[in-house]
N, C-alpha and C positions, 0 to 999 in steps of 0.2 A: 504493500500500500504506500509506503514512503517513496517508492520510485515514481509515483504519480505526480508528486509535487514539482520536481524539476520539469517534467513534461508540461504541466499546467503553466508554469512560469514562462517557459519557452513559447508556448502557444499564445499566451496573453500579451507578451511583449514583442512579438515579431513585428518588424517594421512594415509599413504599408508600401506596396510596390510603387516606385517613383511615378510610373505612368498612371497610377490611380489617384494621385494627389489632385485636389480640387483646384479650379482656376476659373477664369472667365472665357475659356476657349483657347484654341490654338492661335498662333500669331505668325503672320507672314509680313515682313517689312521689305519693300522694294524701293531701291534708289535708282533713279535715272539721272546720271551725272550731268550737271550743267543745265538742268531744266529750269529756265527762268520763269518766274511767277506768272508772266502774261503770255507765254509762248502759245497757249491754246486759244488766245483771243482773236487771232487773225487766221485761224485754221479751223476747218470743220472737224470737230472731235466728238462724235456721237457717244462714244463709250466713256470718255471723261465726263461728258455732260450727264450721262446716266448715273455715274458714281455720285455726282453732286446731288442728284435727285434721290438716290437710294441710300446715301450716307452723309458724310461730313466733308465740307470743303472749307479750308481756311483762305482768307483773302490773300495772304502770303505768309511766309515765315522768314525770319532773319537768321542767316547762318552766322557762325562766329567769325571773328577776324583771327587768322588770315583766311580769306575766302578761297581756299584751295581744297582739293579733293580729300587728301588724307586727314588733315587737321579737322575738317568739318565732319567727315564721316565718324571720326573717333569721338567727337563731341556728342554726336547723336547716340552712339552706342554706350557711352559712359555717363552722359549728363554732366560732364565737367567742362569748364572753360579750357581753352587751348593751353594757357600757361600752367594749368594744373595737371592735365594729362600728359603734356610734354611732347606730343607729336606736332611740332611747330611748323612743319613744311612737308611738301610732297617728297623732297629729296632727303635722304639720310646723308649726313656729312660729318667730317672730322677736321676741324681747323688745324690740328697739329700735323696730321698725315696728309692734309690737302685732298683727301679722297671725297668723292661725291658719288652717290648711288642713285640711279634713275628711279622714277616712281614705281615701276614694276619690279625692279630689283629690290627695292625697299620692302616690298610686301612679304618677303621671306626672311626679313631681318628682325628677329625677336628683340634684339637689343634696342631697336628704335621704338618699338611699341610698348614694351613691358617696363613701365616706369612706376610701378606700385599702385596703379589705378586699374581696377578690374572692369573689363567690358561686360555687358549684360549676358553674353554667351556663357561666360565662366560662372557668374553669379547664379544664373538660372540652372545650369547643370549641377552646381553644388547644392542646389535645393531640389534636386530630383527631376529636373526637366531634361528632355532630350532635344538637343539643339544642333543647328547646322549653319554654316556660312558658305554662300555660293558667290565667289568672286568679290565679296564685300571687303573693303580695305581694313586691314588689321586682323582678318579672320585666319590668316595663315601663321600667326605668331603663337608662342607659348606665353602664358601668364603665370608667374610664380611656379614655373615648371609644368604647367598644365595646358594642354592643347584644347582647342575647340573640338567637341566630339566628332563632328563631320565637317571638313573644310576643304573647299576647292579654291585654288588660287589661280588667277589669270596667267596664262602663258604670255611670253613676250610677243608672239605673233597672233594673239587672239583677235579674231575679227569682231570689231565693235558693232558693226551695223548689219550683220547677217540675220534677217528676219526669221528664217527657218530655224537657226540656232537659238534665237530668242524663245521660240515656242518650245523647242526641245528642252531648254532649261526649265521652263515652267512645268513640263511633263515630269522631269526628274524631281523637282521640288514637290509636286503633288504626290509622287510615289513615296517620298520621304514621309509625308503626312499620313497617307492612307495605308501603305504597306508596312511602314516601319514605326508608325505612331510617334513621329516627331511632334514636339510642342512649339518650337520657335525656330524660324529660319529667316535669314537675311539674304536677299538676292540683289545683285548689283548689275547694272548695265552701263556701259561706257558712253552711251549717247543720251542726249544730243550734244554732249560736250565736244566730241571730235568734230562734228559738223559746225558747231558754233565757233570753234577755233579757226578752222581752215577756210571755208568760204565766207564765214561770218554769220552773226545772228540775224541779220535783216536780209536774208536771201531765200530763194525758192528751195534751195537744198535743205535749209533748216525747216521750212514748212513741211517738206516731204518726210523728214525724219520724225516730225511730230505726228504726222498721219500714221506712220509705221508704229510708233509707240501706242497710239490710240487703238490700232488694230490688235496689237499685242495685249493690251488691257482687255479688249473684248474677248480675246481667246482665253485669258486668265479667268474671267467671269464664267465663261462657258465650261471650262474644265472644273472649276470649283463646283458648279451645279451638277456636272456629270458625275463627280466623285462624292456627291452627297455631303459636301462640306459647308454648304451655305449656312447652316445653323450652328456650325462648330468653329469656323475659321474667321478670325478678324484679320483685316488687311490694311496696312498703312502704305501709302505711296508718297514718296517725298524725293528730295534731292539734296545736294550739298552746297550749291552756290548758283548764281545766275551767270550772265554773260553780257559783255558790252562790246561795242565796235571800237577797235583800236584806232586812235587818231594818228595819221601818218603825214610825213612831209609830201608835198609842199603846203598842205592845208594848215599844218601847225608846225611849230618847232618842237621836235621830239626831244625827250630827255636822254642825254648821253653824258654819263658821269665823267668820262675821260676828258671832256671839254673843260672841266672845273678842277680836276685833281690829277695828280701824277700817281698812277697805280703802283709803279715800281718803287717810288719813294715812300708812299704813305700806307699802302694796303698790304697786309699779310695774307688775308683770305677774304673771299666774298661769296655771297649767294645772290647774284643778280642775273639779269637776262632771263628772268622767269616770270614774266607778267608784271602785275601791278605793284609788287612789293619786293623788297630785298633787305639784306643785312651785310654789314661790313665789319671785319676785324682789323683795326689799325695796327700798324707796326708799333712796337714799344715806344711810348713817349710821343706818339703822333696823333692821339685821339682828338685833342683840342684843335690842332691844325686841320685835320680832316673835317671835323665838324664845322668849323668856321668856313672852310672852303665850299662846303655843300649847302650850308644853311639857307642862303638866299640866292642860290645859283640859278634856279629855274622857277618861274612863277607857279608852275603846276607840280612842283616837287616838294613833298613834305619830308623833313629831316629831323630826327630826334636822337638824343642820347638815350640809352636803354632806360636809365632811371627816370627820365622825363617823359617817356612815352605815355600817351593818354590812358588813364586807368580804365576808362569805359570799354576799351578793347579787350581787357582781360587776357593780355598776350605777353607782355614783356617780362613779367615776374617769373622767369624760368632760367635755369642755369645754361640752357642751350642757346638762349638768345644772345646774339653778338652785340658788341657795345654801341654800334651805330645802326639805326633802323631808318629805312626810307620807303616811301610809297607815293605813288602818283595820284593825281586827281583822276576820276573815272575816264578811262580811255587812253591815259598817258602811261605807257609801259616804261619800266626801268631798264635802260640799256647801259652796259658797262663800258667796255673799251671800244667796241665798234657796234654798229647796229646790225645785228644778224637776225632779228626777229621778223618773221614773214607772215605770222598768223594775222587774220583779219579781225578776230575776236579774242577777248581775254577776260580774266577775272583776277582775283587777288587784291582788289581795291577795297575801299572803305565799305564795311558791311551795312552802313546806313544808306548807301546809294541804292535806289530802287532797282537798278539793273542787276544788283547782286542778290536780290530777294529771290526766293524759290517757292516751290509748290508744296501743298499738303492735301492729301485726300485720305479718307478712311471709311471703310464699310465693313459690315459684318454684324453678328447678333448683339454685340455690345454697344453699337453706335446708333444714334438717332438718324432718322431719315430727313433729308432736305435741310440740313443744319449748316448755316454759314457762320464760321468762327471768325472772330476778330484776329488780327495778326498776332504772332507770338514768336519768341526766340526758339531756335531748334533745341536748346538744352532741355526744354520742357517735354520733348518727345520721350525722353528716358523714363521719367516717373509714370507717364502714360503707359508705356510698354510694360513696366513692372506691374502696374495695376491689372492690366489685361491678362498677364501670365500668372498672377497670384504669387509674385516673387517679392520678397523683402529686399528693397534696393540697398545698394552701397551708398555711402555719402555722395551727394551730388549737388549741383547748383540749380537744378530745375525745381518746378513746383506743379503739383496737380491742379492748383487753382486756375491755371491757364487753360486746362483741357477737360476738367471734370464735367463741364456743361455739355460736352459732346456725347456723353453716355446716355443710354436710355434711362428713363426716370428711375427704374429700379434695376440696378445692375446686379443680378443674382448670380452667384457662382454656378457654373455648369457642373452638375454632379459627375463624378468620375465614372468611367466605364471600366468594367473588369476585363483585363487583358485576356486574350484567347491564345490558342496554340500551345507553345511550350511554357508560357507563363501560367499563372494561377487562373483556372477556369471558374465560372460562376458556381458550378456543381462542387468544385473543390473548396470554394469559399464557404458555401453552405455547410459542407461536410466538416470543415474546420470549426465552424460555430457549434455544430452538434457535438463534436468531440470535446470541445472546451466545456460545453454544458454538462456532458456526461462526467467529465473529469471533476467538475465542480461539485456535482452531486456525490460522487465517490469520496471526494475529500471531506465533504460535510459529514457523510456517514462515518468516515474514518475518525473525524474529530469527536463525534458523539459516541462511537463504539468503544474507543480506547478507554476513556474515563469510566464508562459503564462497566466494561469488562474488569477493570482494576478494582472497582468497588465490589462487584459480585465475588471476585476472587478473594478479596479481603474478608468478606462476610463468611465465605466458605471455609477459610482457614480458621476463623474464630470458632465456628461450629464444630470443626474437626477437633480443635484443641479441647473444647468443652466435653465432647464425647469421649475422648481418650482419658480425660481426667476422671469422668464418672466411672468408666470401665476399671480404672486403676483402683478407685475407692471400693468398688464392689469386690 
């Protein structure tokens, strides 16, 4: 009988299967790189319009500064300002070795992403969720030694605008949700950023890629319905930054830093020639001379010492930031020694500029229908995602106050389904309850029986002693 006690304890304290934890449904977050907030206003987009009718649309959202792909995406997935999460640029760089790694090469560099701030993938999987990253920036790194459960990283020759591949990616993600019971997946597309850069944001090519995105969203909705996920899957569609037309000679005088400073004499290392913002590491003892030479050099060039950079950008207070920061007015790219920049469109400018704003759509069982949200900062997407997943968030800079009005009036947790197949079945679950109940009854009987038996045995012993005494006397 005593052997039943450990069995009962084991049954009563067994952890709930991670996939059985309650939440507000599954979550898919899709990012279309460089999707400016108003790109759908001069193009026929029936599927995006449908999402606005059946879900939530924000007027626009404001990305963090610096308005680049990796910093902005990591702010979304962590809810932290750039100066706090430390992914300060698309490029990984080392001022001492003079090495720079391209945006795609950086995706595999854990040392660039892992700065003590946990992205939502890791937080969610630590709380029993099954998560995946499909080409999303930062998804290929390890965090405190822990990788994202399922992660695909873009290859160097990945085709950004292949519509067939876009749909295939959706099919793969849907299989993750349906066949493998994933809870949270991030999916990234490199357009319309590429088109916005090359031919430019105000072109027919950009309009064409927006139509392609709209068709892809239509396919997404179709596949969700086909897989019976409409009442289980919440979807957020957003982006990392906007895009603006680059101002070129002869219309304007472009910003060329070498016209104002001697790089050989003053500069040890620099990150420039990369859009609207840059940083410079002066040679020892040359910081003030470099700063003064650039301070009033060009009417559309903003120059700051690191410690004087505007605090509202939440950018400069990080050890990776170089001593001198520069950025141009919208459309004025930063050129270093020579003008080698050929793109017609760019970003990296002040995040307050309307051309840097981006989109937000959300639909699914947790969201209201036909709800137009006021603008908000992208840091507030993080607590929204945590709420949808039923995950306790890490420390962050966002707030649910900006997004909680998007939810249906009573956001009730979706009851967990019992896994099938090799995991615990419903019959097994019921059987476990029955076994625990039986064991409980047996223990109760054991508890009552043992003292009763002891008392009866004691009485029997006394009677036997009395009988023996009487027989002796006789």
